[in-house]
N, C-alpha and C positions, 0 to 999 in steps of 0.2 A: 088811529084804530090799528089793530091788527092788520085790518084788510089792507089798508093803506100802506102800511109797513112791507107788509107781502110784493105790493106792487114795485115798492121800492129796491127792496132787495138788493137784486143786481148791481145799484150803483152804489153800494156802500160795500166796504172790509167786511169779514166776520162779527171783528169786536163790534165795532159801531152797529150791526147788527142786531148783536148780543145784547148789546147796551140797551137798546133802542125797545126792544121787545121785551125787557125788564120794565124799564120804566112804565111801559103804554099798559103790561099785565098787571104790573103793581098798582096803576091808578085805579083801573080796574077791578081788582080786591080789595083796597080801600073803599071801595063804594059801597061794594056789597057788604064789607065789613062794617059798615056804620047801621046798615040794616039790620044786619046779625046781632049787632050790641044793642041796637033799640028794642027787639022783641026776645033779647034773652036766647040766642040760637047760637048756645055754645059748641054744638058739633060744628055747625057751617063755620064757624068763628076759627075753630081748629083748623079745618080743613084751609082755610082761607090763610092762616100762618104758616101750614106745614108747604104749603105751595109757596109763600112769599120766600120761605129758607131756600128751598128748591132752586129757586128763580136767583135768589141772590149771590147762592153756592156755584151755578149751571150759568149763568147769565151776566150776570153782575161780578161774578167772580172774585167777592169780595170776602169768604169764609175761611176757615181753616180745618185741619185736623183735628184740633181740639173740640172747636165748635161744633163740628158734624158728627163726633162722638156723642157730645152733650146732645145733640137733636134726635140721634137717634136711640141713646139711651130712654130718653122720656118719652118719645114716640114707643118704646118696647114696652115701658112699665106697665101699660094695659088702658082697660076701660075708664080709669078718672082722669087720664090724661087727655084732653081735646085737643091739641097743638103745643108746638113748641118752635120756636126761630132765632137766629141772631138779632142781636138788637145793638145798638150802638153805632158806631163807624165802620166797622166790618175790620176785618184782619186779626180776629181773636177778640175775648172782650166777655163779651156776656151773652145770655141767651135768657129769651123770657118764654114761662111755658104757663097756657092753660089748663087749670085742674080744677075738679074737685075739691073743696076746704079738707073733707074727710081724709084726702090722700097726700097729703101734703109732707108728711112725715116719713111715710113711704118712700114717697118720689125722693125726697131728699138722701133718705139710705140707698137706693137703687141707685142715684148717679152718685155720690161720692164711691159706695163700692164698686161698681162699673168703671167707672174713671180710673179710678187707682187701678183697678187688672187692665182695663185695656190699654193705657197710657203710662202708669207708675207715675201717678201723679195726684196730688190733691187738688181736690175743687172745692170754693167757696161758695154756698146757698143762701139766699136769705129770701126770704116772703114779705110780699108787696102787695098793696092793694092796688085797687086803677082809682085814678084821681078825675077831677073833674074837667081835665086838660086846660088848655090856653084859651083864656078868658081876660078881658079889661076888665081892671080893679082900680076903682078910684080910692082916690088917697086924699 
C-alpha cells in the first residue's frame, strides 16, 4: 500500500521510491478504471488516464517531450476529451486519448496543428475502438 511505502521510504533511494510509488498508485488506478469502464463513467476514466500519465512521466520517468506535448494538446482541446496518456513501452511512441466520438476529427486537427507548431514535426493520428481484451480462445 502507499502507506506501507511511506513507512519504508527512508530505506530506499529516491528512484526506487518513485518507481514503487508509480506501481502502487497505478494498481489502484487500474482497479478504479475497471469500475469506471463497467459503469461508463468516462470522466472518471479520463481523470485516471491523466493521473497515470503524470505518474509515468514523473515517477516512472518513461515519457518524453514529444509525448508530453501530445498529452497536453489533447487535454487542452476541451470538454470532448476525457483523458490522455502515454501508451506502449514508454520513451516515445504513442498516446491514447479517450474522447467523444463527435470530437475525433477536431481533435486530430488540433493535435496535428499544435504538434507542428510546438515541435516543428508532423504527428500521425489514427482512430481505434476498444476490444474485448485478453481472453482464452478455443481453437
